[in-house]
Every structure is written in structure tokens, then in C-alpha cells.
C-alpha positions as CSV (number, residue, x, y, z in Angstrom):
1,M,27.2,26.0,51.2
2,V,25.4,25.4,54.4
3,L,25.4,28.2,57.0
4,S,26.2,25.9,59.7
5,S,29.2,25.1,58.1
6,S,30.4,28.6,57.2
7,P,32.0,29.7,60.6
8,A,34.3,26.5,60.6
9,L,35.4,27.2,57.4
10,L,36.2,30.9,58.5
11,A,37.6,29.8,62.0
12,P,41.2,29.0,60.7
13,S,41.7,32.4,59.1
14,I,39.9,34.6,62.1
15,G,42.5,36.4,64.3
16,T,45.7,34.9,62.5
17,W,48.2,37.0,60.2
18,P,48.8,36.3,56.7
19,D,51.2,33.8,55.6
20,S,55.1,34.6,56.3
21,Q,55.3,35.2,52.4
22,L,52.8,37.9,52.4
23,A,54.6,39.8,55.5
24,P,57.2,41.6,53.8
25,V,54.2,42.9,51.5
26,L,52.3,43.7,54.5
27,I,55.2,45.8,56.0
28,A,56.0,47.4,53.1
29,V,52.3,48.8,52.7
30,I,52.4,50.0,56.0
31,V,55.8,51.5,55.9
32,L,54.4,53.6,52.6
33,A,51.3,54.5,54.5
34,V,53.5,56.0,57.3
35,I,55.8,57.8,54.6
36,G,53.0,59.1,52.5
37,T,50.6,60.2,55.7
38,T,53.8,61.9,57.0
39,V,54.6,63.8,54.1
40,L,50.8,64.9,53.8
41,F,51.1,65.9,57.3
42,V,53.7,68.0,56.8
43,L,52.4,69.8,54.0
44,G,49.0,70.2,56.2
45,L,51.4,71.9,58.6
46,V,52.8,74.3,56.0
47,A,49.4,75.1,54.7
48,Y,48.1,75.8,58.2
49,S,51.1,78.0,58.9
50,R,50.1,80.2,56.0
51,R,46.2,80.4,56.2
52,R,46.1,80.1,60.1
53,T,42.1,79.1,59.8
54,L,40.3,76.6,61.9
55,Q,39.5,74.5,58.9
56,Y,43.3,74.2,58.0
57,L,43.9,73.6,61.6
58,L,41.4,70.4,61.6
59,V,42.5,68.9,58.7
60,T,46.2,69.1,59.8
61,V,45.1,67.6,63.1
62,A,43.1,64.7,61.1
63,L,46.4,64.0,58.9
64,G,48.2,63.9,62.1
65,A,45.8,61.3,63.2
66,L,46.4,59.4,59.9
67,V,50.1,59.3,61.0
68,T,49.4,58.1,64.3
69,R,47.2,55.3,63.2
70,S,49.8,54.1,60.6
71,V,52.4,54.0,63.4
72,F,50.3,52.1,65.6
73,G,49.8,49.6,62.6
74,L,53.4,49.4,62.4
75,G,54.0,48.8,65.9
76,T,51.5,46.0,65.8
77,V,53.1,44.2,62.9
78,F,56.4,44.1,64.9
79,G,54.5,42.9,68.0
80,L,54.9,46.4,69.8
81,V,51.3,47.2,70.1
82,P,48.8,44.5,71.5
83,M,46.0,43.7,69.1
84,T,43.4,44.9,71.7
85,V,45.2,48.4,71.8
86,H,45.7,48.5,68.1
87,H,41.8,48.1,67.6
88,L,41.1,50.6,70.4
89,V,43.4,53.3,69.1
90,E,42.9,52.9,65.3
91,H,39.2,52.8,65.6
92,S,38.9,55.7,68.1
93,L,41.4,57.5,65.3
94,D,39.0,56.7,62.5
95,F,36.3,58.3,64.5
96,L,38.2,61.2,65.4
97,I,39.5,61.8,61.7
98,A,35.7,61.6,60.6
99,V,34.4,64.2,63.1
100,L,37.4,66.5,62.4
101,V,36.9,66.3,58.7
102,L,33.3,66.7,58.8
103,Y,33.3,69.7,61.3
104,A,35.9,71.5,58.8
105,V,33.4,70.8,55.9
106,Y,30.6,72.2,57.9
107,R,32.7,75.2,59.1
108,S,33.5,75.9,55.7
109,G,29.9,76.2,54.3
110,P,27.9,79.6,53.5
111,S,27.1,81.4,56.6
112,N,23.7,82.8,57.0
113,R,24.5,86.6,57.2
114,S,22.7,88.9,55.0
115,G,26.1,90.3,53.4
116,D,27.0,86.8,52.0
117,Q,26.0,85.3,48.7
118,S,25.6,81.6,48.3
119,S,27.3,79.9,45.4
120,L,23.8,80.0,43.3
121,E,23.5,83.8,43.8
122,S,27.1,84.3,42.8
123,D,26.5,82.7,39.2
124,S,23.3,85.3,38.4
125,D,24.1,88.5,36.9
126,P,26.2,91.2,39.4
127,D,24.1,94.0,40.9
128,P,24.5,97.2,39.0
129,D,26.8,99.8,39.8
130,P,25.2,101.9,42.2
131,T,26.9,105.2,40.9
132,L,25.0,104.8,37.5
133,E,21.4,105.6,37.5
134,S,19.1,103.9,35.4
135,E,17.0,105.8,32.6
């Protein structure tokens, strides 16, 4: 295959929607994504309401962004959201989700306070009981 002919071969598929036969499949997948992400978001809200920590809040906001992303995808399929807005919003939400999850992971890591033990230290033998004296 010659490289100069590859853009001509790809040109008909760029920017077009799938065949009308695949449209119901696309809509079904996006509807399932909306339902699934909404269920996860509700579970995240329940978890956050029980724990009330920053990490749970960050994950819950990330799940809410996934719901928003799926809803925008459905709006695009039905012609309610222009493709330019679709790309702007969805790729911005992708970035937001990544930042929120990474920050939640960063915040849940071990701290450097002297009273804390790292995961490797917790596997070692425990400190002897200070009330017992060694012989």
C-alpha cells in the first residue's frame, strides 16, 4: 500500500457516522453507559456519605464526570450537542477524571509523619510490648 493513497482510502470514513444498521447498537451502548455510570455515581455518593473523606469526594466527582460524559455522548448521537462541543466537553472531562483519580491516589498514599508505618514496615515483626522487660 502506498502512503500517498492512504488518506484517500480513509477520507470517506472520516467524520461520518456508522451505517444506519449500527446506529441502534451505538445508541444501546451509550444508553448502557449512561445507566452504568449513573449506578456507579449513586454508589459513590453513598460511599462518600458514609466516609466523608476527600478521597471519596474526588472519586465521586470523577464518577459524576463519567455520567456527564455519557450524557453528552447520547446528546451528540441524537443531534442535540454539536460535534465540536462534544469533543471539547468530553476530552475536558477525560482530563478532569484523570486528574481527580490521580490526586485521590496521591492523597491516599503513605505520609511522611514519624508515627506512621509504611506498608513494608508493617509486614515486619511488631515492636515488643513496652511493659515487658527483656532479660
